[in-house]
N, C-alpha and C positions, 0 to 999 in steps of 0.2 A: 504494500500500500504506500503510495507516495503522498507527501504532505508539504505544506508550507506553513510558515509562522508569520503572523501579522501583528506587530506590537511596536509601539513607538518608544518603549523603554529598552535600551540596549541590554541592561542586566536581565530583564525578563526574557528577552530573546535568547540570551546566553544560557539561562537556566534550562529552558526548553530544549535547546540544542544538546545540552549535557545529558538530560534525561533520555533524549532520543537515541543516544549512543548505546544505551542499555536495551534498546528494542530493535534488533537487527531486521525485523520484518517491516520496519518503517523506513522509508527513504526520504530524507529531507531534500527537496528540490531547491528551495531558496527561502531566505528570511527577508521580511520587509518591515520598514519603520513607518510605513504609510499605507492605509487601505486604498488610496487612489492609485498608487504604484502597483499594488497587488492586483487591483482590478484590471490593469493593462496586461499583466502577466497571464491572468486567467482567460483572456480573450484568445490566446494562442497556445495555451498549455492545459493539459488535462490533469486535474488534481483530485485525489480521493478524499483528503482530509485537510482541514484548515484549523490551526490553533489561532484563535482570533481574540485580540483584546477588544474591549467594548469602548472605553473612553479614550479617544484619540483625537488629535487636531484634524481638521478637515472632515473627511468622511468617517463617521463613527462605525464601530463594529456592527451594531444592530442594522443600520441602513445598508452597510456593505453586504451583510449576510443575505439580504433579500435579493441581491443581484447575482449570486453565485448559481451555477448549474444545479438542477434539482437533485442530482445523485451525489453531489459533493457533501460530505459530512462535516459538521462544525463542532468544535469544542471551544467554548468561550473561556477566556482567561481574564480575570478582573480583580482589582484590589478593592472593589466596592461591592459589598454583599447585596445592596439594594438593587444592583443591576442583574442579579442572578435570575430573578423571575422573568425579566425581559428576555434573557437568553432562552428560556424555555418557551416563551411566547412565540418565538420564531423557529421553533422545532429544532433546537440544537440537541446534539447527542448528550452533552454534559457541560458543566461549567466548573472551572477550577478557580477557587478563591485564593488569590495571592496573599502570602507566600504559601506554596504547596510543595510537598515533598515527593520523592520518587514513588513511594507507595500509592499516594493519591493519584499521581500522574498515570501510573500503570493501570489503576482501576478504570480511569477514563479511556485509556487505550484499549483495554479489553472490551469495554462496552462498544467502542467503535468497530472493533473486529467482529464482534457478535452481530451488530447491525449490518455490517458489510456482507457477512456470510448469509444472513437472512434475506437481504435484498437480492442477492444473486440467485437464491433458490426460489424466490417468489414467482408465482405464476400470475400473469396479468389478465387472465380470463375472469369471467363473472365469478364472484366470490361467495355470495350467499345463496344456497340452493333453496332452503326452506327454514321456517321458524315455527317452533311448536311452543307449548305452554312453558316448558322448563329447559329446553335446549334448542340448539340450531346447528346447522351444518355450514362450515366455512371452507372455502377452497384454499388449500395451501400445499405447496410442493407437489402439484399435479394430482392431488386427490382431495376428496371431501372429508373433513375432520368433524366429528361430533363434539360439540362443546356444551356443557351444562352451564347455564347462567350463574349458578351458585359457585362454580369453580373459578370463575374469572375474578382475579384480584383487582386489576386495573388495566386500562388500555392506553397506549401511547400512540400519538399521531406523528408520523414522519413523512411529511410531504404527501406523496401519493399512496402511502402505505399506512397500515396500522399494525401495532404489535399487541397481541392479546396475551397478557401475563397471567398464567395460572400458577397454582401451587407447585406444579411439576414440570411446566414447559413454558416456552415462549413461542407463539405462533404468529407468523407474519402473513398478511394478505394484502392484495392490491385493492385498496378502498380508502376513501378519505374518512376523517374522523366523524364528520357530520352524518355520513351514510350509515356507519356502524352504530352510531348513537341512536339513530331512528329505528334500528332493528332491535334495540334492547328494551326490556321492561323499564319504563320511566320511573317507576316507584323505587327501583333498586339501584339504578345507575345515574349518576350525576356528573355532568361535565364541570370540572373545576378550573380548567384553563383552556387555552386554545389547543393545547396538545395532549390533554389528559382527561380521561373519564375514570371514575372510581366506582367500585361496587360498594355501596354503603354497608352491606352486610359483612364486609371484610375489614372495615376500618377498626384499627386498634386504638388510636389516639390521634389528636390533631392540635395544632395551635393556629394562630392567625395567618400563618404563611404556608404551613406544610401539613399534609395528611400522612400519617404513618400506617402502613399496611405491612405487617411482618417486618422484614428488614429493609423495606422500601420506603423512601421518602418521596412523596408526590407533591410538587409545589402547587399552591393555589394562586391562580392568576389574578392580577389586580381587577380586571374587568369582571371576574366571576365571583369575587369574594363575597359581595353582598348577597348574591343569589344563594351561594353555598350556606351562608349563615342563616338566611331566612328560611330556606327550604329544608335544610337538614338539621342544623344545629338547634334552631329554635324549637323544632318539633321533637328532637331526640334527647335534649339535654335537661337534666333535672338540677335545680338550684341556680345560683348566680352564674352568669355567663361573662361578667366583666372582670 
């Protein structure tokens, strides 16, 4: 998998380059101190993965990410925690909060490799065959897979695909997140960001920014926060909510 680094801070670029040396399956094509210059590079070069800072002079990382080819994966890097949710709103693979260590970097890399493998195996044909009271069939890897609604933990949207996370598997299918949401029982599945749908039966805990499902942290998007707290929290929470 080839990649580029886009960050206006030389030290940050250097740290990522150092961590990349421990990952021989990643080939660094080039590093850029400006998103504008990186945009020019992308016009003539194919890139699989971008490590992208958010707050930069000129074209910022969020706006730049909206211009990259749809199959290019993005991992945001930022020193500002408040920008993390913005990163998920544009369907990034992960975000790294500076300063991050090799272990956290490797976790993001593994997630990128997982997504890349899933995307390559996805079938772009029609994906939902039929829906019944407690399960439905979804097309993935050239066959129809039976999924029970109760087994779905949460769903991630990634451009033209969705990833259905269950307790034992991750299934990718060619469908946008709105389409899959319309197929699900609305009383159990709530969209909490542009990129995430949760099964409320699987929620372990939450705060004002994140829903915790098992070992997974699913961010709540700013535009969906009020709806989440009105539709789910207010109805399911006993006692003071402030």
